[in-house]
C-alpha positions in Angstrom: 98.8 81.7 119.0 101.3 81.4 116.2 100.0 84.5 114.5 100.2 86.4 117.7 103.8 85.3 118.2 104.8 86.4 114.7 103.1 89.7 115.1 104.7 90.3 118.4 108.2 89.5 117.1 107.6 91.8 114.1 106.6 94.8 116.3 109.6 94.2 118.6 111.7 94.5 115.4 109.9 97.8 114.6 110.7 99.1 118.1 114.4 98.0 117.8 114.8 99.7 114.4 113.2 102.9 115.8 115.6 102.9 118.7 118.6 102.3 116.4 117.6 105.3 114.3 117.3 107.5 117.4 120.6 106.3 118.8 122.3 107.1 115.5 120.8 110.6 115.6 118.4 110.0 112.7 116.2 113.1 112.4 114.9 112.6 108.9 111.1 112.6 109.3 110.7 110.1 106.4 112.8 107.6 108.3 111.1 108.0 111.6 107.6 108.0 109.9 108.5 104.8 108.1 109.2 103.0 111.4 106.3 104.5 113.2 104.0 104.1 110.2 104.5 100.4 110.2 102.5 100.3 113.4 99.6 102.2 112.0 96.5 100.1 111.1 96.1 99.6 107.4 93.6 97.8 105.2 93.7 94.0 105.2 92.7 93.8 101.5 93.6 95.7 98.4 91.8 96.6 95.2 93.1 93.8 93.0 91.4 95.3 89.9 93.4 98.5 90.3 96.6 96.4 90.7 95.9 94.5 87.5 95.7 97.7 85.6 99.4 98.2 86.2 100.1 95.2 83.9 100.2 97.8 81.2 103.8 97.4 79.8 104.9 100.5 81.8 105.6 98.9 85.1 107.9 96.1 86.4 105.7 93.1 86.0 106.1 89.4 85.3 103.4 87.1 84.1 99.8 87.8 83.1 97.3 90.0 84.9 94.7 87.1 84.7 96.9 84.7 86.5 95.4 82.8 89.4 98.0 84.2 91.8 99.3 87.8 91.6 101.9 88.9 94.1 102.7 92.6 94.5 105.8 93.8 96.3 105.8 97.4 97.6 109.4 98.2 98.4 112.2 100.7 98.7 115.7 99.5 97.9 117.1 101.7 100.6 114.7 100.4 103.3 116.1 98.1 106.0 113.0 95.9 106.3 113.0 95.5 102.6 116.5 94.2 102.7 115.6 91.8 105.5 112.7 90.5 103.3 115.1 90.4 100.3 117.4 87.8 101.9 120.5 89.2 100.3 121.8 91.2 103.3 122.7 88.7 106.0 124.7 91.2 107.9 121.4 93.1 108.6 119.3 89.9 109.1 121.7 88.7 111.7 121.4 91.7 113.9 118.1 90.3 115.2 117.4 86.7 116.2 113.9 86.9 114.7 115.3 87.7 111.2 118.3 85.4 111.3 118.0 83.3 108.2 118.0 79.5 108.1 121.3 79.5 106.1 122.9 81.2 109.1 121.4 79.0 111.7 118.2 80.9 112.3 114.6 80.2 111.5 113.7 83.1 109.2 112.9 82.4 105.6 113.1 85.6 103.6 110.0 86.0 101.4 111.3 87.7 98.3 113.6 84.8 97.1 110.6 82.4 97.6 108.4 84.7 95.6 111.0 84.8 92.8 111.0 81.0 92.7 107.2 81.0 92.2 107.4 83.7 89.5 110.2 81.9 87.6 108.3 78.7 87.8 105.3 80.3 86.2 103.2 79.7 89.3 102.5 83.4 90.1 102.5 86.8 88.4 104.4 89.6 90.0 104.5 93.4 90.1 107.1 95.6 91.9 106.1 99.0 93.1 108.2 101.7 94.8 107.2 103.6 98.0 109.6 105.8 99.9 109.8 103.7 103.1 113.3 104.9 104.0 113.7 107.7 101.5 116.9 107.1 99.6 115.7 104.6 97.0 114.7 106.7 94.1 117.8 106.3 91.9 117.9 102.6 92.9 114.3 102.3 91.7 115.1 104.0 88.4 118.0 101.5 88.0 115.5 98.7 88.6 113.3 100.0 85.8 116.2 100.4 83.5 117.4 96.9 84.3 113.9 95.5 83.7 114.2 97.0 80.2 117.2 94.7 79.7 115.4 91.7 81.2 117.7 91.9 84.2 115.4 93.1 87.0 116.2 90.3 89.4 119.9 90.6 88.8 119.8 94.3 89.6 117.4 93.8 92.5 119.7 91.3 94.2 122.7 93.6 93.9 120.8 96.5 95.4 119.6 94.4 98.2 123.1 93.5 99.5 124.9 95.4 102.2 127.0 97.2 99.5 123.7 98.3 97.8 122.2 99.5 101.1 125.3 101.5 102.1 125.6 103.0 98.6 122.0 104.2 98.4 121.8 105.5 101.9 125.3 106.9 102.4 126.5 108.0 98.9 123.8 108.2 96.3 120.9 109.6 98.4 118.6 110.1 95.5 121.3 112.1 93.6 121.1 111.0 89.9 124.6 112.5 89.4 125.9 109.6 91.5 124.3 107.0 89.1 127.7 105.8 87.8 128.3 104.3 91.3 125.0 102.4 91.0 126.1 101.1 87.6 129.5 100.0 89.1 127.7 98.1 91.8 126.0 96.0 89.2 129.3 94.7 87.8 128.7 92.2 85.0 125.2 91.3 86.1 123.9 93.4 83.2 125.0 95.7 80.4 126.4 98.6 82.4 126.7 100.9 79.4 123.0 100.5 78.6 122.1 101.0 82.2 124.1 104.2 82.4 122.5 105.4 79.2 119.1 104.7 80.5 119.8 106.5 83.8 121.3 109.5 82.0 118.3 109.8 79.7 116.1 110.3 82.9 113.6 108.0 81.3 112.3 106.9 84.7 112.9 109.9 86.9 109.1 110.3 87.4 108.5 106.7 88.1 109.2 106.6 91.8 106.6 109.4 92.4 104.1 107.7 90.1 104.5 104.4 91.9 104.2 106.1 95.3 101.0 108.0 94.3 99.4 104.7 93.2 100.4 102.8 96.3 99.0 105.7 98.5 95.8 105.7 96.5 95.4 102.1 97.5 95.7 103.0 101.2 99.3 101.9 101.7 102.8 103.3 102.2 104.9 101.3 104.6 107.6 99.1 103.2 107.8 96.3 102.6 104.1 95.4 101.9 103.1 92.4 99.9 99.7 91.8 98.3 98.8 88.2 97.4 95.9 88.8 95.1 93.8 91.1 97.3 95.2 89.9 100.6 97.8 92.1 102.5 100.9 90.9 104.3 102.6 93.9 105.8 106.2 94.1 106.9 109.2 91.8 106.7 107.3 88.8 107.9 108.6 85.4 107.1 107.7 83.5 103.9 105.2 81.4 105.9 103.0 84.5 106.4 102.7 84.9 102.6 102.5 81.2 101.9 99.5 81.0 104.3 97.4 83.2 102.0 98.5 81.8 98.6 
């Protein structure tokens, strides 16, 4: 019964987001497909061996591929559900009772901060992969890879997952690398801005979003956010309890 209630609440959220897009005149097929795609049946398990191959020094990973617990986040820093799961954008979470966070008087516990705690405590390994769930997160993803090079992935992640980050990526940057200085400015003193700008200007990671996407699609997935706990799949901005249940 609990699982049915969670699933029902989640799909009501999908419907609400779809209506919001239409009311605002959204016609971008990628945006509409992302919302509708989250209702499409997807596999309930993933090829863990394939995921482990991405612990190759070329991707955003924490921990060891042979860890007992490996959590994968498939995300898009421009995607609303990813922001809800990220827990850094209360203005968005609070638009729906089901996603209102505990800190704001609700019951929703965002999963990503809890995952981060496990990773930092050495209790789980982690990999971040991009998929174009909303369609405007490519420059943001490049910035995440560049920040990871500095050892500042989480700092950059948390900045991008705020309302300011959401608005910047979706309304200003829109995958235009020429706007990268605005992404750097968003980071403030969370990392070395000069190094970040240099990395973005070098176009070191311009192909990474497409590479991540191709890999995610080869596994049979594409909606964001999607989490893998070892080979178990938790799809959508479900509360932390849904992930905790399969740890």
